[in-house]
Structures are given as C-alpha cells and as structure tokens.
N, C-alpha and C positions, 0 to 999 in steps of 0.2 A: 397836433392841430386837428380838430374834428371837422369833417366835411358834412354839410347838410344840404338838403334839396327841398325846396318848397313845392308842395304839390296841391296847393289849394285851387279851388275852381276859379277864383278870381284871377290868379296869376296866369292860368291858361287862357282865360278870356282876354287879358291884357296883351298877351303875346299875339293872339289872333288879331286884335285890333291894331297892333303895332305894324302889321303888314301893310295896312293902308297908308301909313305915314312914312313908309320907306321911300327911298329915292325912285324906285321903279313906279311908285304910285303916281308920280307926276305925268307919266306917259300912258296911264291907264284911265279908263273912264271911271265914272262914279259907280262903285260897287255897293251891293246890298250888305247890310251888317251880317256877319257870319253867325249862323245859328248852331249852337252846341246841343248835341243829343242829351236830353234830360237824364236818361238812364246812365249814360257815361259820366255825366257831371256828378250824379249822386254817388256812383262807385268811386270816383276819384276823390270826392270830398271825405270819404271814410279813411283814406290813407293818412297816416300821421304827417303833420306839416314839416317836422324835423326828422331827419333820418337817424338811424342808430349811429353813435359816434364810431368813426373808423380812424385808424392811424393816418398820419400825413401820407398823401399819395406816394411820395418819394421814399417813405420808410421801407416799404417792402422791397424796393429796388436795391437796398444795401446788400442784400444777400443774394448771390447768383445761384440759388438752390432751385433745381428742377424737380427733384423727387426725393423721397425718403421712404425706404421699405426695409423689411427684415428678411434675412435668409434663415428659414426655420431649421435647417440642418445644422448650422453652426451657432445660431443665436446672435449673429452679428447684424447690427443695423447698418445699412449701406446708403450713403448719400450720393446722389447724382447731381453734378453741377451743370450749368447751362453750356459750359464749354466742352461737355462730353467727358470730363474726368470723373473719377470715382473716389470716395473716401470711406474708410471704416476705422473704428476706434477700439482700443483696448484700455482697460484700467489695470494698472500694476500696483502692487503693494509696497514697493520700495525696499531699500536695504538700510539696515542700521549698521553703519561702518565704524561706530565707536569701538575701539579695541581691536580693529583690524591690524594685524601685523603686516609687514612689508610684503610677505609672500601672498597673503590673501588679497591685498590691495592690487598687486600686480596681476594676479589671476583675474580679478574683476575687470580691470582695465583691458586685458587681452581679450576677454570674452566680448566686451563691448566694442572693441575694435573690429572683431570678426563680424559682429552684427552690423556695424556701419558699412563695412566693405561689401556686405551682401545685399545692400539696398540698391534697387535699380533706379528709382526716380527721386521721390522726396519723402521726408518724414518730419512730423511735428511733435516735439516733446512739450508737454504742458504740465505745470504745477500750479494748483489753485490753493491759496491760503485763505481760509474762511474762519471768521470769528464765531465760535460755537455759542449759540444762544442757550439760555437756560431751558427753553422748551425742547430744543434739539438734544441737549445733553441728557435730560431725564428720560426722553423717549428711547435713547440708545442705551443708557446705563441706569435703569431703575434699581432702587435698593430692594433686594430680595428679602421679604419679611414673611414669616409664618403667620397663621391665623391666630394671633395672640394679642390681646389688647396692649399689654406692656411692651412687647416686642415691636408692635406697630408704632407706639410712642417713640421708642428709641430710633426706629427707622425714620420717623418724621424729623427727629432732632438731627440725624445725619443729613437728611435732605436739606434742611434749613441751613446748616453750616456750609454744605457744598454750594447752595445757591448764593450765600453771602460771599464766598470766595470767587464764584464765577462772575458776580456783579462787579468785583473790584479788579479783576485781571482780564487781560486779553488771552483767550483760550484758543490757540490756533488749531485748525484741522487741515491737514495737508491731503490733497488728492492728486494722484499721478496718472496722467493720460499719455498715450502715444497714438498718433494718428498716421495711418499709412495712406499714401496717395498713389493713384494709378491713372496715367494719361495714355489712352490707347494710341498706338501709332496711326498716323493718317493713312487711310486706305488709298491705294494708288488707283486713281480714276481712269476711266477709258480715255482714249485720245480725243481731246476736244480742242476747240479753237481758243484763241487768246481771250476773246470776250467771255466765253464760258468759264475759263480758269480765273479770270479777274473777278467775275461775279461770285464764284464760289469762295474766293479768298475774302471778299467783303462780307459774305454771309457768315463765314466762320468767325470773323472778327466781331461783327455787330449783332448777329442773330443767335438763335438757339441751336447749337450744334447737337445737343442731346436729343432734341425732338425730331431730328432728321435721320437719326441712325435707325437701322433695321432691327427687328426683334432678335434675329439671329446674332447680330453684332453685339447687342446688349447682353444676351445670355453668355456669349463667349467672353465678354469683358468682365462680367460679374464673376464668372468662374475663375478667370485669371487673377482677379483681385483677391478672392478668397484663398486660393492656393498660396499666393505669395504672402498674404497677411498672416496666415496660420504658420507658415514657415518662419517668418520674421519673429512672431510672438514666441515660438518655441525656442528660437535662438536667444532672444532677450531674456527668457526665463532662466537661462544658464548663468546669467550675471548675478552672482551672489545669492542664488536660490530664490529669485523673485518668481511670482506667479502672475500671469496675465489673464484677465477675465474679459470676455467679449462684452461690449456695450450694445444693448439691444436698441431697436428703433425707438421704442417709447422712452427709454432712458436717454437716448441721444436727443430726442425732441425736448424732453424736460430739462436736460442740462443746458441746452441753448436757450430755452425759454427763461430759465432762472437768470442767465447772464444778460439777456436782452430786456427783461422786465423785472428789475430787482425789487421793486415795490409790490408788484402784483404777486410775486412768487414767495412772499413771506408767509407761507402756509405750510402745512405738513405735506410730505411727499405724496400721500394718497390723494390730496385735493388738487394737485397740479393738473392742468389739462393734458389731454392726449391728442395726437394728430387725428384729424377727421377728414376723410375723403368724401367728396361730393357723391351723393347717392342718386342724383337726378341729372338728366342731360342739360346742357347749357341752353339758356333761352336764346331766342333770336336776337340778333344784334340791335334791331330797332327797339325791342323791349328793354334791353339792358341799358340803352341810352336814357330811357325815361326812368327806369327803376334800377339804378346801379347796385343798390344794396341787396337785390335778389340774386346777384351773381355769387356763387359759392367761393369761399376764401381758399386761396392756395396755401401750401405748406408755409411759405415764407411770410404770408400775411398773417397766418395763425401764430407765428413765432413773434411777430413784432406788434405788440398791443400797447406800446408806450409812445411817448413823444420824445423825439431825439433832436437836441439843439446842438448843431455843429457851428454856430456862428462865432463862438469864441476861438481865438487862435491856439490856445494851449490846453484846453480841456473840453470834454463833452458833458452835456447835462441830459440825463434821462429822467423824465417825470411822467406822472400818470396823465391819461387823457380824461379830462373832466369837463363837462359842459356847464357846470354850475359856477365855475370861477371865470371872471373876466380876464381879458388879456393882461390888464394892468396888475392883477393880483399875483402874489408869489405862490408858486406851486411847490409842493413837496417833491424832492427829487434826489438823485444820486449824481455825484460829480465823478468823472472818470478821466484819468490822464494816462497816456502811454508814452514811455521813454524807450529809446532804442540805443544800442551800444554803438557809439561812433568810433571808439578806439579799442582795439584788441589789447589784452594784457601784454605786458612786455615779454613775459614767458609764462606760459600756462603750466600748472602742475596739477596732479590729480585732485579733484574735488575743489577747484579754486572758486566755485560759485557758492560755497557754504555760507559765506558772510551775508549774501543776499537772501538765502533761504531761511535765515534765522530772524528776519525782521518781524517785529510785533505790530503788524498792521495788515489790513486786507489787501492782497495783491494777487497778481497772476503773471507767471513767467512763461514765456513761449520761446522755444529754441527751434529754428528751422534749419534743416540740413538738406540742401538740394544738390544732388550729385551732378558734377560737371563732367564733360567729356575730357578724359585724361589726355588723350593724344592732342586735342586742340590746345589744351593748356600747356602741354610740353612744347608745342610749336611756338606758342606765344612766348614762353620762357626763352626759347632759342633766339627769337628775334630780339628779346630784351637783352640777352647775353651779348649778342653780336653788336647791338647799338652801344651797350655800356663799354665793351672792349674797344670799340672805335673811339668813343668819347674819352677813353683813358689817355690816348696819345694824340688825339686830334680835337681841336676846338673850332669855333666858327672863324676865328682869325688865322687859323693855320696850325702848324705843328706845335705841340706843347713842349716847353723846355724841360719840364719834369712831369712824370705821369700823375694823373689825378687819382689820388688814393680812394676817394669816395666812389668814383665810377668803377675803379678796379674791384672794390668790395662788392658793388652791385653785380658785376659780372661773375665774380666768384660765387656769390650766393645763388644766382640764377643757375650756374653750372652745377652747383651742389644739389639744388632742389630737382633739377632735371634729371641728374644721374640717379637720385633717390627714387624718383617716380618710375624710372626705366628699369631699375634693378629690384624693386620691392613691390609688394602688393598694396602699397599706400594709395589711397584714392584722393580726389580733390572735391571739395564741397563749397557751395555758396552758403556761408554760415552767418545767421542773423539771430540776435537776441533782443527780445522786446519785454519790457517790464511795465505792467499795467497796474495802476493804483486806484483806490476807491475811497471816497469820503462822503459823509452826509452833508458836510459843509465845505466851503472852499478853504477855510483855514485848516480843517482836518486834512484835506487833500494836499495842501502846501506843506504841512508838517511831515506827511508821509513821503513827499518828494525829497525833502531835506534828509530824511533817514536813508533814502536810496543813494543820494549824492555823497553822504558821509560814509556809507558802507562800501561804495564802489571802489574807492582807492585801496581798500583792504584786499580787493580781488586782483592783486598784482598789477595795479595801475590801470584797470579798465575804466572807461569813461562812458557814462550814460547821459544823454541830452534829451530834452523835450522836443518832440516833433512839432514845431510851430507851423500852423496852416496845414498840417497833415493829420490832424487828429481823427478825421473821418476815416481815412484809409488805414491808419494805425489801429483804430478801434475794431474795424472789420478783421484786420490781420491778427488781432490779439484774441479773437474768439476761440474757445477750445474746440478741438475736434473738427475744425473747418479746413485746415490745411491751406489757407489763403494768405500767402505772404504778398500783400498788395504792394507795399512800398519798396520791397526788395532792398532793404538797407544792410545787406550782408556783405561779408568779405570773403575772398577766395582763400581757403585754408586747406590744410591737409588733414588726414585722419587723426593724427595725435592731438591736434587742437580740439577737434570735436570730441574725441575720446575723453580728454581731461575734463570736459564739461558735463560729465555724467550727472544728470540732474536728480535722479530718483533716490535721494538720500533723506532720511528722516532721523529724528532723535527721539522717536516714540519709545517709551520704556514700558516694561511689563507686558501683560497679555493684551492682545488686540480685540478679542471678543470675550465678553462676560468678565467675571471677577469682581472683587471688592475693592472699594476705595482705599488707597494707600497714601496719596499725596500728589504733589506736582513735580514735573520735571524741572529742575532748577535752570536748565538751559533754555527751554522753550515754553515753560509754564503749562505744558499739556498735562491733563490728569493722568495719573498712573494707577492702573488696576492690577490686582494680583489674583490670578486664577491658577491655583496649584494643580487643578484637575485638567488643565489645558492638554489637548491631545498632542500638542507639539512637544510636551515635556516627557522625558523618559521616566521620571519618578516624581513623587510628591514630597520631596525632602526639602526642608527650609532650615538653613543654618544662620544664626545671628551672632556676629562677633562684635565686641565692644568693651571699652573700659567701664568701670563702675561710674554710674551717674550719667552715662551717655544716652540712656533710654532704651536699653535692650528689652526689659520687661514691658515697657510701654508699647513698643512695636508688636511684641507677641500678643499682648492683651487686646490691641486694636484688631489684629487679625482674628483672634479668638472670638471677640464680641461680634465682629461682622459675620463670622461663620455661624454663631449661635442665632443670629437674626434669621438666617435661612434654614434653621432647623438641624444644624449639625450637633452631634454628640461630642462632648469634650472631656478629656481626662488630662489632669496636670499633676506633675510631680514637682512640688514646691519645697525648696530648702530654706527659704528666707521669710515666708509669710507674706510675700508680695501679692498673692492672688486671692487672699481671703475675702476682700471686699466684693469680688465677683459673686461669691456664694451668698453674700448678704443682700445683694441688690437684685439678682435674677431669681426667677422661680425654678422649682424642681432641681435644686442643687444640693450637694452634700460636701461638707468640709470635714475630712477625716484626718485626725492627728495620729500618725502611726508611732508606736513605741511600746515599751514594756508596760506602761501604765495606761495604754489606750483601751478603747472599748470595742475594737474591731478585730475580728479573727480572719486570718488568711489561711485557707486550706490548700496545701501544695498538691493535693491529690484530685482536685476537681478535674472532671473529664471535659474535653472539648466537644463541640456539637457533632463533629463528623471526623472521620479518619482521613488519611492522605488520599484515599481513593474516592472520597466524597460520600461514603456509605455511613450508616449509623454505627456507632461504636458499641461493641459488646462489653458491658460492664464486667463480665467474668474474665475477659481477655483483652485488655487495652492494647493498642498498637505499640510496636517496639519504640517508635519515635517518642511516644508519650513516656514510656518507662525510662528512656535515656534522658529525657528532660528532667524527670524527678531525680535521677542519679546525679545530674549536674547541680541541681539545687543542694543535694546532700554533700556533694564534693565541696561546695563553698561553705556549708554549715560546719563541716568537719575541719576546715582549714583555719588559718589565722590571717587577720588583716585583709579579709576578702579574697584571699587567693584559694584556688582549688587544691585540695589535698585528699586523695583517696588512693590507698595502696591496691596492689593487684590481688591481695587476699580479701580486702573489704568489698571490692566491687561486685564479684559474683554472689557474695552473701547478701548484699543489699538488693541486688536485682532479683534474687530468688524470693527474698522477703517481701518485696513490693508486689510481685506477681501473686504471691500466696495470699496476702491480706486483701487484694482486690477480689479474689475468688471467695474468701470467707465473708467479707462485708457485702458482696453482691447477693449472697443468700439472705442477708438481713435487710436487703433493700436500701442500702446506703453506700456512700463512698468512704474509703478509709480515712483515718486521721493519723497524725504523727504518733500518738500513743499506741495505736494498733501495731505499728512497725516496732516500737520499743518492746511491747509485750511479746511479739513473735521472737525478737532477738533474745529476750530473757529465756523463753522456752528452749530456744536453740542452744543457749549457753548452758542450761541445766542438763539438756540431753547429751551434750558433748563435753561434759566436765572432764578436765584433765587433758583434753586434746587442744591442738592449735586452733581449730575452728571455734571451740568454746571460748578460748581466750580472746579471739578476735571479736566474737559476738559480745562478750562481757565489756570489752573496751568500747565498742560502738554504743552499748547501752549507756555507759557512763557519759559519753560525749553528747549523745542525742537526747538524754534526759533533760537537758537544759531547755529543750523546746516543747516539753510536755506540761500538762496541767500541774500546778503546784510549784513549778520552777520559775526562773526569772523571765523567760520568754514564752511561757506556756500559754498565757492569754492571747498572744499574738498568732500562734501557729497551730494550736491543738484544738480543733473543733470545726464545725461547719463555717463556711465563709459567710460573713455578715455584712458585706458591702452592698449598699442599695443599688441594685442593677437597673432600676427604672429611672434613676436621676439623669438629667440631661447634661449636668456639669458635676464632675467629681474632682475635688482637689485633695491630693494626698500630701499632707504636711509631714516631711521627714526630718525636720530640724532636730528632733529628739534622738535621731539615730546617728548623728555626726560623731558621737564619742566612741562608737563601736563600729569599726569598719566591716567586721564580719556580718553583723546584724544589718548594717546599711546595704551591703552587697546582696544579701539574701532577700530583703524586702524589695529592693529595687528590681531584682530579677523577677520576683513574683508579680509585682505590680505591672511590669512590662509584659509579662506573659498573660496576665489578666486582660490587659488592654488589647492584645492581639486576638484573644478569644472573644472579647466583647465586640471588637470591630467586625469579626466574622459573623457573629450573631446579629449585629445591627444591619449588616449588609443583607442577610437573609430576610430580615423583617422588612427592610425597605424595598427589596426586590419583589416581595409578595404584594406590596402596596403599589407597585409600578413606579417607584420613586428612586432617584439615584442615591447611593450610599455616600454619606458624608460624615467622617469621623476625624477628630483632631486629637493628637497626642503630643503634649508639650512637656519637655524636660528642661527645667531650669538647672543651670550649672552642669551642663552635659559632660564637662571634663571629669567630674567626679565619677560618673557612671562608667566612662571609658577607661578608668583605672583598673577595672576588673575584667577578667577574661570573659565572664558571662555577659557583661555589659556590651562588650564589643560584638559578641555573637548576636545579641539582641538587636543592635543597631543594623547589622547586616541583614537580619531577617526582616526588620521593618522596611529597609530600603528595597528589598526584593518584592515584598508583598504590598507596598504602599498603593500602587495603582490598582492592583487586583482588589484590594479591600476598600478602596476609596478613602485611604488613611493619609491625612496630612501630618507629617512628623516635623515638629518644630524643636530644634536643638539650640539652646542658648549657652554661650560660653564666654568667659572673660580671660581665663588662663590659657592663652593660645600656646604658650611654651609647652605646657603639659599636653595640650590637645593635639597639636600639629607635629610634635616630634615622634609620635607613635605612627607606624606605617599604616595600620588599619584605620586609625583616626584620621590620618591625612586623606585616605581614600574616601572617607565620608565627606570631608570638606570639598574634595575635588569633584566627586560624583553627584553631589546634591544639585538639583536643578535651580534652586533659588538660594542666593546668598545675599544677606543684608549686612553690610559692613559699616559700623558706626565708628566714631572717633576712637583711635587706638594709639598705643604708645609706639613711637618710632622704632623702638627696638624689635617690635613684632612685624615690621613692614616686610622684611625679607621672607619670613615664614608665610605671610599672607600672599605675597607675590607669587611664590613657588606653588603654594597649595591651590590657589584660585586661578592661576594662569593669567595674571594681570600684567599690563605693560607699565613702563616707567611713568608715562603720562598719567595713567589711571592711578597709580600710587601717589603721584603728586596731588591729584584731586582728593584722595583720601586724607592726605596730610593737611588739607585746608577745609575740612568739614567743620561746620559751625552749628550752634544750637542756641535757642532762646527759650527760656522756661515759659510754659503755658502758650507758646505760639508755634514753634516749629523745631525740628531737629533734622539736620542733613545726614543722609546715609548714601552709601554707594551700593546700588542694586545690580546684581548679576543675575539675569534671567536666562539661564542656560546659555546657548550659543546665539540666541535671538537678539538680545539687546543688553546693554549695560550703560550705566551712567549715574549721575548724582540725582537723588530724589529728595525733595523737601517734604519730609513727613509732617502731615497736619492731621492731628487726632481730633475728631468731633468733641465738642466741649463736654457733653455728658459723659462720653467714654473716657475722656481725660481724667475727670474727677473720680471716676470709678477705679482707674488704673494707676493713678499717680502714687509714687513711693518717695517723693521728694521730702526729706525729713525736717527741713528747716522752716518752711512756710506752708506747703501744701497739706501735709498730713495733720499738723496742728489745726489748720483752718477747717479741714474736713471733720476732724473729731469734734471741734467746737460747734460746727453747724449741725452735726448729728445729735449732739446734746440738746441744742436749741429746738430741734425737730422731734424731741421726745424719743430718740433712738431710732427714728426712721431713716436709715441710710439712703434708701432710694430717693426720698423727697429732698434730703440734704444735697445729694449730688445734682438733682434737678435744679434746685435754687442756685447752687454754685455755677452750674452751666448757664443759667440765665443772667449771671453777673452779680448776684447778691453775695454779700459777705456777712460774717457774724456782726460786723459793725452796722450794716444797713438792714439787718434782719428786723422784721416786725411781726408780732404775733398774728396779725391778720393773714400773713402768708400761709399759716397752717390751715386756715379755713378753706383756702383755695384748693388745697390738696385733698 
C-alpha cells in the first residue's frame, strides 16, 4: 500500500483557515485572514503532489534488523538485530550420499553430532529449492562453441532442445545455507534501584538494545561471532567433505531481497540492488514531518519494496506496489504458505528428511536447533520421574490396587534419558522444522501443500500442519539466514534426533561446474553435465558398459560431438562402421579404412616431438624408450594371434639394426622405413653366413618381409605416414583387420601410439595459443584391444597421461566377461573416473558390482534401466567418488540422427532422406531433427538449405 502526501498550496491554505473554525476559535476574537509568504507558496507548489510510492509503513517493521555490514578479513556479512544479537551465514555445497555404505554414513553422522554438540547458542539450517528458469540455466551453462558457422548451428540446435526440455520439466536447484547466531551475555550493571532495573528491562524488551551498546562491546561481540562461526564451519566441512563458503554482505542483502520481493527480483544477479547507506545527516524532525520522503531509507526499508498481505489465515500474499491499479483491481503476486512440524517421527533414522527434499515444487525448508541448558533439563526430568513414580502406585482416590503401567513406563523413560544425559556428551535442543511453499496461484499453492502432506507420512510418521493465524510470524521465521524462530514451534530433543535430520543432501550428478550436457537425473530431473577435465577427478578415463542395442555408441557420439563443438580434436578406432556418419556431416574430418587394401601407410619409426626430458630428439640417436617401443611393435609382428614372440637372440639383433638404420637414414634427411630394417638384416645375414647370427637374421628377413613393399602388408607399413594430421576428426575403420589377429594387434598398437604423440603435439599447439588442450580418443569394443599385452600397456599409459595431455579416453565394451576377468582390465574399470553403465545381462552383475564397487541397491537400479527409441535411454553414472545415480540420457535431435545405428527404422529412414537430399547427409540430418520424414519430404525443403 503506497503512502502519499499532498503538498499543494491550496491544501496548506485550507489547513491554515481551518484553525479559525476549531473549538478554540469560539473563545477568540475575530482574527485576520492568515497571509502566506508568496515565495514559500511558489516553492511548495513545485513539489510533486503525490509522493514516491513507499511500502506499507508496517512492512519494514517485520524485520528487526538494525544493521548489515561486512568483515573484510573473513568476507562474512554480519547482521545485527535490534535485540543486540548477531548473525552470519555460510553456504555449503552438500553431500551426495547415494552409494554411501554403512561405514561412511555412520562417519558422516558422527561428525555432524560433534558439530551439533559444539554449538553454544542457536543454528539455522536452510535448504532453498528453486525452479531454474531458462534464462538462469543458459547463463550458467552456455553451450561452448567455436567460431565456425556450422558448429554454431549445431550449438543452437542443442540449446533449442535443452530449452524445450526445460519448459516441460521442473528443474530444481538446491541451495544449502547454515546461519550461526550469537547473543551476547547481558552485562552486569552497576548497583541500581528497583525503578532503574525495571526501566532497563522494559527498554530491553521494547526498545533497540543494539543502538545502546558501546563501540567496544560491539567490536568484542563481532570478534567472538567470527571466531565461533569459523570454527563451526571448519567442523561442518568434515561432514562428508563439504566445503563452507562465507556469504558476503551484498550477497546477504540480495538473498533476502529476492525472498522478500519475488516479482521485483526476477532479473539477473548483476541487476539486483545493493544496500545503500545514507550519505547525509538526518534532517530536523520538523522538516521530516512535512517531507517524510526526504528521510533516507534504512536497511530493512530497502529490503521490503513489496506489498505484504497477512489478512488471510493460511497464506501470505506478496505483490508489487503500483499506484496505477485501483484497490479493486487484482495485482500480480506470489502466494506463500508455511507449515510446521507438529509431531516428531516415531523413530528417526539417518536422512529421514529425504522424502521432503525430493519434492518437485518451489519450497524452503528451515531447521532450527536452539541449545538448551542440559542441567535444567535433567532436573525437569527428575521431577517428571518422581511424579510418574508416585502416580504409578498412587491415584487421586488413594492407593492403586495394581501399578499403572503407563506411568511406570514414563518414569522408566525419564530415568533412562536422565542417565544418558549424565553419562554421555549428548546435548538437548529445542528442535523445530518449518516448510515454506510458494505458488503463483492459490491452486498451485494448494497442490504443493498436498504434496507435502502426502510425503510427510513417508518420513517415519512426521506430521506437518498449516499455521493458521500465524502466517506472519511463520513467514518471518522462514526467511533464510535470519535465525529468527519467532513462533518457537519446536520440541525438546536430544542430539541423535537432530543428527539424523542432516539436511545437506542432494542428488546432483556429474560435474558441478562446466561440462557438457548429458541428460537429466531420473530422481530429481536436475540437468547432468559431464566435465572429464574436472580438477576433482584423478584422470580423464570414461568407460561405457552395455549390451548390444542399449546405446553405447550413442552415448559416446554425444560426448564426442559436444567436445567437437568446443574445438576438441578427436580420434576414433571403429570396428563396426558406427562412426562413419560423423565424418560425412562435420568439416575437416577423415575416414580411414585400415587394411591390406587400404590407401594409408603407417610408419612405425616416426619420432615423437620431444624425449622424456622434454628436449628435442636427435634423429641420429633416438631415446631408448622409443627404441623399446619399436621392439614391442616387432615382437607382436613376429608373434601369432597378436601375442608377443621374440627370442633372446632376436632382440639384440633387432635393437642394433634399429639404431643403425636411424643413423643411416638421418644422413639422408628422413626417418627409416620397415624395408630399411629388412635390407640391413639381409646384409647382416650375408656377412655372417654359416653362423648362428646369420641364421637368425635370415629368419627375421623371411618373417618381416610380409610388412615390406610388394608383400601382403607392405602398403600398410612400408613408407612415410600418410595420415592427415590437420583433420579435427579422424576415424580409423579396422573392420577389415578382424580376420588377422596379428595384424589387428599391430595396427591398434600403432594407432594408439599415434594418438598419444598427436595429443602431445596438440597440447603444445594449444599452449602456444593460450588455450587449454582438449583431445578425445575413443576405442569401440575395448575388450578386443585388451586381449593383447600391448593393448593393456597402452591403456595404462593413456590413464597415466590423460590429465597431463588433456586427453579424454573413452572405452566402450560389451563383452564384460572377457574384459573384467583380466586383472589389468579390471584395474581400468575400477580406476576410471567416469563409468556409464547401460542395460546389462544379469549374469554380468557380479562382475560389475565388484569392478565398480557398487552396492546391492545400486545394482537393483541397474537391473531396472529402461530406454525408449528416439526419446531417452537410462544409464547408471558413476562420477568418481563424488556422485552416482541413474541418468536419463537425452540426445539432441540433430546429434541423434547423426549418431543413430538402429538398423530397423532409423538407418533406412536416414538413408532414404539422404537420397532425397541429393546425397547431402548434413541437410538430411537437419530435416530429420526438425521432424520431417521421407513421407513428408517436399522438394521446396531443398531450397531452404
């Protein structure tokens, strides 16, 4: 309700004339008409007739705030109340307890018990659940896209799909706050009379106690609050590895402003107001009576710029202050209702509040814990025990014939609690829980209320009721970071009850900051992002498990395409042709079909950019590690079925030959080829004819000649490497190598080594530009690679250097029996930071459980994963030790049609659409993503492209 003051000249004149018609005028003589100074009248007439709208005069009185300031040393905002007490607030990141075993859960509860027992006065725990708007979502999670027109288009497609999903779903955002309160002890005053003591008591109760304290007392109180709050926050951080961040004064003000002015605060964080202190002295009281709008606003007046309607018994309405609407017109506003816990659960267990924390509506939960005097509580229990003992055998009418069992149970319970309080460090708290709901309409508010009432019985029988005729006090008590439990609807409980109400629990999956879109949390519908380069992860290894048809390659291609948008370089080893469409749709790509009939040469002797010491490599004398690597290649080439085979006589000869051909070829200004080694072996065989060395060299010539020009594998290995190094995406198709295990093992080893060298080169190039190195290496059917000893060594090298090179390693496998039964392969699955587990055969559950360290409940979730073609696929995500849970994978539509390998409907439809688009795969995927099919295709659609 806006207040206004008329300042027109005529109104002042009427007031002056009214003096003559007052009651006193009857006893006065006839007076002359009062004359107003013309200069004063002209000045007053220039003042607007209607004042600037101000909140209802009583609105600012809701909050007993005296001051708000910041301690620069700690970064904490400190709020001073009119009763002389102090508040400060920390924001904590919460704990993801999914997958906690009993030991970790007990450890969490014990640390929280120690935190509660160490509190001296009061603490307020607050959880705020906010529905994330599209504007807020894209401000925090923009799609990273390079400066490329086509990549920008793909990024826009991703944004549109995300916006569509956000519009259909409630996207919760949980915020956890803890507020510490400090009430200074009352100073012992000098000896005064009864009247002075009574006057001081009245002043403390009705006046402003904070304004009367001395500067020295204020400094001492602030110092005490900071010391205690920092100690409490450090102790709270030990609960599950949480971190507590101090809330600054400006953030403190804006947080309260958003809660008190929900409509005015629907702007970006940067546009929210900041507290303003008056820069001028107050005007004289006589002037303020005439011009009240010239008085500077206090902190609490700046916080409350809305209209607050407390006239309804069961809800509060907050609306904007507008002078354009009449009183009869409906104003846009927010409905608020606060419920309090009237009955405690029958028996609290750890995390019994989880059912309430998972509600899909906007709410705010406040838990107050006021520490009580333990000794007074024990004395009260002793009186209760004595009274119950007496009532057991005695009634009002006299001696009982039989003892009253109910009274005996009360006495026994009181004795047990008193003994527990006396012999342990358990404390006593006044414990209150308030649940505040919000709705744009009254129907929406009522629906949210029913959700709370239906979820409360799941919390072990707790009961929440609406505070009728108490909504004003409950609203003030529900504000975050205020620490004002106005209604005091709490119950006296012991530490275990408060401990089991540990509130800072979330179901957020994936990375907290940055990353690429993966899908939604199935439990809470929160967006899930994947950032393999997160500093909290020990490595950038990602393993995908699943049966055929469950979407393994779809998940990998979604991650790959998201990384390509941000400029990452990608290399894929494809054994089924599932990734060919990527090379046809995106620019600067290369699809290489490896095999005896291919057109690409792989030179095993290519030198790395630098040696182990980081210095440039001398082509005449490569480092020993490089020579050993080439020896390992030849060990596989000389073996059978991909196994290493090199005798003790062959190894020194090959090592000498490799070192020799490097020196000979360096004089010619090139690197050696395989034929150079075979020629050297021929010369050695002729020079040592009739000797054992000559026989060994001749045998090596016969076996290695298969890899020289003119032989079956000569095109593939003999000559300079012809792989395009500047391509952003390289797909190696190894389907033609499946018939020869030796050839497959050698090619896989070389490609993997090429990837590591290319990743190191890419890092140097990006570092020179001042950009982070981003490289993706994906191996489909990882179990095939791990059959070979060289493949296992490669995976170990990739896991060690992944973070150093900025290399994301994605391994996909379906044959878990072959993969997880090998010890080194199991280590890969165990040590990988990111595990994406899709639908699996129940026979593999024991292997998955042991390799990934999952619980029985989590394996039950994996057993119930579902999928729906073209819409979603459920997967169980393990994000290191940070979080784990079921993710609903949702692939953007354009990316889906690029990545799909579904053979019955999707691939035929895509092939038909490509044919209708005259072979343009990119435009065909675009039309399919927009909802067109070959049946609805029109030739006019080609003109639009």
